[in-house]
N, C-alpha and C positions, 0 to 999 in steps of 0.2 A: 399320343396314340393315333391320332388321325393322320399326322404326318408320316408316322412310321408305316402305315398301312396304305399310303399313297393318296389320301384325301387333303391334299395341300391346300385347298380352298377353305375346307372346314378347320384345318389348323390355323390358318390365318384369321379366321373369323373369331376362333377362340381366344387367340392373342390380341387380338383387336379389342375384343370386348373386355378382356382383362385390363387392357390400358385404358379404355374409356371409364371403367368402373372406378378408377382412381383419378383419372384426369378432371372429371366434372367436380367433385368436392376440392381437388387441389387448385383448379382454376378459381373457384370462388373464394378459397383461402387467399390466394395471391392478390385477387381484385381488392379484398378487403384491406390487406396489407398496404397496397399501393394507394387506396384511398386515404390511408392514415399518414401519407408521405414517406413510407418506409419501403426500401426494397429488401425483401427476405430472401433467405437462402433457397427458398422452395421456388424462386422464380427460374433458376437453372434447371430444376428437375422438370417444371412445366414445359420449357423449351425442349427439352430433351425428348420428353413424351410426345409432344405435339409434333416435333420434327420426324420422329420415327415413324408415326402415323402418315405424315405427309409424303414420305418417300418410300412407303411400303414396307419399312423394317418393323414389321408387326411383332416378331419375337423379341426384338431389342426393346421396344416399347413395353411389352410385357414382363420382361426381365427387370426393367427399371420399377414397374409398378409393384411387382413382388418384393423387389429390393426395399422400396420405401415402407410397404406394409410390414415386412419382416423387421425392417430397422426400428419401425414403431413398436412392434411386438417385443423386440429386445430391450428397447427403452423402457417399456412397461414392466418387463421382468426386472430390469436392472433397479427401478425404483422401488419396485415391490421388495426385491432382496435388500435394497438399502434401507427401506422403511421397516425392515422386520422387528428391529429392537424397539422402534417407536410404536408400531402397531402392538406388539406384545404388551406394552404398558397399558393401552386402551382396553385390551381384552381381559386384563387382569383385575379391572375395577370390581370389588365386590358388590353385590347388590343388596345382600341382607346381613344382619348382624344379630348375635344373641345377647340380650341383656338380662341382668338379674333384677327382678322386681320382688321385693319381699323374700320368700323362701322358694321362689320357683324362677326358672329361667325361660324367657319367651323369645321368639324370633320376630324381628321387626325390620322393615326396610331400612337401608343404610342412611338414607337421606333423612330419617327421623331422628337420628342420634343428635343428642345435645350435650353441652358441657355438663359434667357431673355424673352422666350415666355410667353405670358399672358394666363392662361388656366382659363376656367369657369367650375365650378364643381357644378352641380345641386344636390339637395337633394338626398341622396342614392347613389351617385356616388362615386367611389373609386378615391383617387388622384393617378395619374399615374406617377408622379416623384416628388422628393423633391422640395419643393417650399416655397416661403415666401408669407405670408397672405398679400394681398392689401385691402380687404374689411375691414370695421371697426372692425368686430367681427364675429366669427365663432364658431359652436360647431361640434366637430369631435368624431367619435367612433374609438377608436385605439385599441379595444380588440383583433384583429387579429395579431396585433404586440406586444403587452404588456400583454395581458391577464387581463387587467383592465376592468370592466364590466361598469364603469360609463363613460358617455361622457366627453370630455375635452373642457373646454372653452379656446378659443385662441384670442388673441388681435392682432390687425394690426401690421405688422411687425415681427411676430413671424414665425418660421419655422415650416413646417407641413411635416411629413414623408410620403414618398409614401405608399400606402397600407391603409392610413387612409380613413374612410368612412365620408362624409358629413352628419351629422345628424341634421343640421339646415337649413337655407335659402341657395339658391344658392349664391355663392361666387367666388371671382377671386384671383388668386394667381399668382405669377411670378415664372417661374421655375428656380431653381438653378443649376441643372446638368441633363444631359440626363438620360432618364429612365434607361438605362442600367447600370448607375453608381450610382443609387438612393439607398435608404436604403431597399426598399422592393426586388430589384433585387439582392442585396447582400444577403438578408436573404435566398431567393430562392436557390441561389447557395450554401449557407451553408446547406440548407436542402437536396440538390442533393448529397452532399458529406457525410451527415450523414446516408444516406440509404445504405443497403447492407454490412454494415461492420460487420465483426467477431470478437467477442471479445476474448481476451486471456483466459478468463474463459472457453469458449468452446473448446479450443485447450487443456485446462487442462482436460476437459472431455474426450477427445481422449486418453490422457496419463492415465486416469484412466481406460480406457478400456483395457491396457495390463494386470494389476493384476486382474482386474475384468474377463476378458476372461480366464486367467490362473485358477482362482479359479473356474469358472463355468465348464471348461473342466474337472479339476481333480475331482470335485463333480460328474459330470456326469459319469465319468469313475468308480468312486469308486461305485456309485449306481447300474452301470450295472454288474460290476464284483461281488458285494456282493450279488445281487438278480439274476444274470444270465438273466435278462429281459432287452432288449435294450430299451423297451418303457419307463422305468424309466429315462434313460439318456436322452431321447428325452423330458420327462417332465420337467427335469431339465433345459435343454436347451431353452424350451418355456417360463418357468416362468422367466429365466435370460435376456430374450430380453430387452435391456436397453434403452427404450424410455425416461425415466427420465433424462438420461445422455444426450441424443440427443436433448431433446425439452425444458427441464425445464429451464436450464441456459440461453439459448438465449431468450426465452420468457421473463423471468423476466428482462433481461438487456435491450431489445427493449422496454419493457414497461416502464422501467426507463426513456429512451430517450423520449417517448411520454409524460411521467409525466412532464419532464423537460419543453419540448416543450410547454405544457399548461400553465406553469408557466411564459413563456417569456424567456426560456433559451434554445438556439438551441446548442444541443451537437452532435458533429461529430462523432457519432458512439458508438456503446455500449462499446468498449474498454474504452472510456473515462469515462464511469459509473463506471467501475471497479477501475480505477486509482482514481477517485474521492473518492471512499469508503475508500481508505487507507490514505487519507490526515492527515498529521501530522504537516505541516508548511504551512502558507499562507503568501506571500509576496505581499505588497500592493504598488503600485504607489501612488503618491500624487495628482498631478494635473489631474482634470478630473475623478479620481477615488475616492479618499476620499474627494476631494472638487470638487465643481461645475463645475470647470474648465473654467469659465467665470467670469470677474469682477462683482461684485454688489455693490451698494451703501451701504457703512457701517455707514456713518455719515454725517450730514450737520452742518457745523460750520461757519455760517455767522458773520459779524461785527455786532455790536449792532444796527445799522441803518438800517440793511437789513433783512427782514423777510425769514424765511427758504424755504418757498414755492417760494417766489420771486428769491432767489438765485438759486434754481433748475430750475425754468421756464426759466431763462436768459440763463444758462449753457446748458440745454436740448434742447432748441430751436435752439441754435448755433450748437450743436453737431449733429442735423439732417443733417447737410451738411458735416459732417466729416466722414471719413472711419476708424478712430482709433478704437481699440478694445473697449476702455474705453467708447466711444461715445454711444454705444449700451446700456450700463449699465445706464447712466444718462438718456437717452430717456425712458428705460423701467421703472425705477424708477418714472419718472413723469407720465407716464401711469398708474402705480399702484397707484399713489395718485391722479389719476384723474386731474391733472394740465394740463390746455390748453397751447398748444405751438404754437408759430408763426414761420413760416418758415423765415430763415434770408436772408439777402441780402449782397453783397459786401463781401463775404466770401473770407478769405485768410488763406490757411492752410500751416503750416511748417510742414511736415511729422516728427512724432516722438516727436515734441516739443510742438505745440499748434495750435490754430486756433482763429482767429478774424473775426468779421463781425457786422452788424447792426441787432438788433431785437427792434421791436417797436420803432424806432428812436434812440435808445441807442447803443453806441459802447460797443460791449461785447467782452472779450478776456478771454481765459482759456488755461491752459496747466501747464507746469513746472514753477518753480520759476524762473528760468533763462529766460525763454520765456517772462514771464510778465514783468521782468525787461527791456528787449529789447523793450517793448512797453512803457516804461516811468513809470511803476508801481512800487511802494515801497512795497515789500513782506515781512512780518515778517518771522524771523528765525524759525526753528523748523523742525524735522525729523519725519516722521510717524513711528510707531512702527514695527517690522519684519512682513513681510507678506502683508503689506498695502501700499498704495500709495495715494497721495494726488493730487487732481486736484485744481490748484489754479485758482480763478475767479476775474475778474475786470470788473467794469461797469462804462462806461465814464471815463476810465483812473484813476479809484479809486479802491483800493482794498476792494472787496466785501466779501471775505471768502474763505474757502476751502470745497471741497467735497471729503471725504475720501472713497476709494474703496478697496475692497479687494476680494480674491478668497475665498470664505466662505465654511466651512465644510458642507458637504451634510447634510440634516436633519435626515436622518436614520444612518449615519456613527457612531454616538455616541453609538448605540446599537450593533455595528458590533462585535467588540471584545469579548464582553461578550458572544454573542450568538455562536461565533466560539469556544471559550473555552467549552461552554456547551455541544457541539456536539463531543468533544474529540480532538479538534485541539490544540496542546500544544503551538506552537510558531507563533505569529503574528507580523510581521516585515514590517517597512515602509523603502522604498528605493525610493529615488528622486534625481533629478539633482539639485535641489534647495539648497540654502545655509543652513547651519546647524541651525541657528536662526529660519528660517521660518519653517524647517521641524519639529524642537523641539516644536513649538507653536501648529502645526496641530496635532503631535503625542499626545501631552498632551490633547488636546480637545478630540481626538478619543480614548484615553486610552490605547495607544501603548508604550511599554516600550524601545524596540530596534528600534533604528533609524540609517539609513546609508544614510547620505546627500551627495551631489556633485558627484552622480554617473553618468557615461555615460553608453550607452548601454552595452559596454563590461564590465565595473563594475558591473553592475546588473546580467549579466551571470556569473561572477565569484561568486558572492554572492550566487547565485542559487546552484552553485557547493559546496560551503561551507555548505549551510544549507541542502543539500542532505546527505553530510557525517554524519551530526549529527542527522538526522531525524530517524535514527534507521530503516531503510527500508521503512519508509512511503513515500508518495508522497510530493513533493513540488508544491503548486499550486502558480502561478504568476497572479495577477489581474492587468491590465492596460488598457489604452484607446488610446494611441497615437503611431503615427509612430515610435517614438523612442522606444517604448515598444516591438515592433514586435520581435526583435530578442530574448528577454527574454521570450516571450510568446511561441515561438517555442522551446526554450531549456528546459523550465520546464517540469515537469512530466505532468501537466495539465496547459495549459494557458488558461485564461478566460479574454475576452474582453467585456468592456462595451462599447456598440455601439447603444445607444438609440437614438442619435441625427445624426450620421453620419456613413458611411461606409469607414473604412480605412484600412490600411495596417495590423493593430492590429486584426481586425476581420477576415482577410483572413488567418492570421497564427495562431491563437488561436484554441485550441481544443473546447472551448465552447464560445458562444457569448450571453450576456445579452442584450435583446432588450428591456428591461424595464429600466427607469431611476432611479434605485434602487441598491445600492451597496450590500444591505443586501441579494440579490438574490445569492450572492455567498455562503452563509450559506445554503440556500434552495438547491442549486446544489449539494453541499457535502453531505447534509442530504438525498436528493434523491438517490445519489449513494450508500450511507451506506444501506439504506432500501432496495434497489434493490438487492444488494450483499447478505443481509441476507436472503432474500426470496429465491434468486437463490441457495444458500448454503443449505438452509432449504429443498427445493423441491429436489434436487440432493440427499442429505444424506436420506432423508425420503423415496424417491423412491428405493435407492439402498438397505436401510435396509429391507423394505418390501420385495423387490425381493430375497434377501438372506434367509429371513424367508420363503418364498415360496418355494424357491429351496431346503430347508431342508425338507420341507414336501413332496415335490415331490420325493426326494431321497429315503425316506422311505416308499413311495407307497401310501401316503394319498392324493396326488394331481395328478390325471391323466393328460395327455397332454392338453386335450380339457378344463378342468376346470382351469388348470395352464394358458392356453392362457386367458381365460375369466378374471381370476384374475388379470393378467397383464394388461389387458385392463382397469380395473377399477384403478389400481395403477396409470396407465399413466394419465388417464383423471384427477385423483386427484391432482397429482402433477403439472400438467399443469394449471389447474384451480387455484391452491395455487399461481403458479409464476404470473398469471395475477393480482394478488393482488397488485402487484407493479405499477399498472396504477392508483391506487387510495389511499386514506388514508392520514393522516396528516404526515407532516414531521417536525422535530425539536421539536415536542411536542406542536406546536402552528400552526395556519394558515400561509400560505405563505405570505411574506409581501414585 
């Protein structure tokens, strides 16, 4: 306004003050960077602003100052938008819970919940701690945990993760562990560790600044000496201000972190996104990763005189009183088939062997072949195939049949290997502590050729070392879920933990955690990394290329300082908006699964 009304001196004073306002903190920042032995990209901006003041191009200096301040504001907006999903997790932490005490319901702080408390969750309330459903049926919205938009039907006895929202009628649940140890609390801790990370690609941008700064200074000096006009040198410096290096790479990578969070993949920092982009080998654990990790009923083989449903009803009714891991599989299968169960009486369990008791007046026994023989039951010979186990059942001291259980391949695991190869992963390897026969069966079902069975934690780490040597500089990704996988997850270039059902040491040591119960999200994590890095490089190279072109125009006098500063502003906004594309778009050429 001062310039338009003829007060040129006042206008220059305002522009000069604007430049100085940013020049002082920028100088201090550059000095600290140089003291560490680094040459940062801010050095070029400092030279441009100082040169503009020296030759009286106050408007150009002010435009650079506004450009840098605006660029920082845009970066803050980008990071805020990129962290939207992560921040939403934190904001949804419940602070209170309603528990049943005697005949009344009282409200207590959520951090006072302990295992065994019975909580009442009304419609729209958030489950404050991992719990087991007591009510017959419930519907929960788990979108904040898994990204899945559809509500989930839950049957009595099933586990419900903290952070789930009750989308149906009020229900009651029994707390499994304190809120601080629950799934949602673990996710929040991962979120906190994911924020504020600086990726290696950003440090590479600082290294680019060494030669870019040299090129800029040389070109500015040549322009000055050839024309005898120092303003041309300032114009070169102004156009060279490297905001694409400063902002484009971190914006794209942080956007990748956000994109992953929206898909149910919590990534611990932008550096993990870069390493995911160079994945050449994926090492998979078996139990709980490729397989469901819990026994499921595979077949019912009753004797001719007993119906299948009657065999399952007797066994599952008795197993309601058992703590054995297979017992839950039988009870769940009965619920899936809508078979009514009767609670047993006179139960006597031999841990690890079998259990007996009365169901509807009949004496029922189930367990191993040797256990039933101790009960006076004649059990036919025969061994189950690798990877399966038989639960032998007797009713009234007569052999009634067997129930075969297995740790079944995940429904989506059959598609995993093909999709990994499709996005450029060369080697997919199975590593497990199980016997070779079991591992080969699962590997064949999943389409994996290379199998390393009977490996302890140290063996998996040694295998990672060998795979890294043959990967040609690419990253080795380890995928696991159990405590025994934690060392390998920490040792791999990228450790990915499947933690949809629990919070374990694996999720604490891994670089990324999949909170959706789908192993194919490993493919999506790698694809998001690849796309984010492509966009980051594209933005940086495009920004540098346009800046070099503008520097050439400024050196020959075709682009004065003010116009150069405005042109650089346009370049900066363009490359940052391009970097924000990493927030959206399809990955792997198909929707996330």
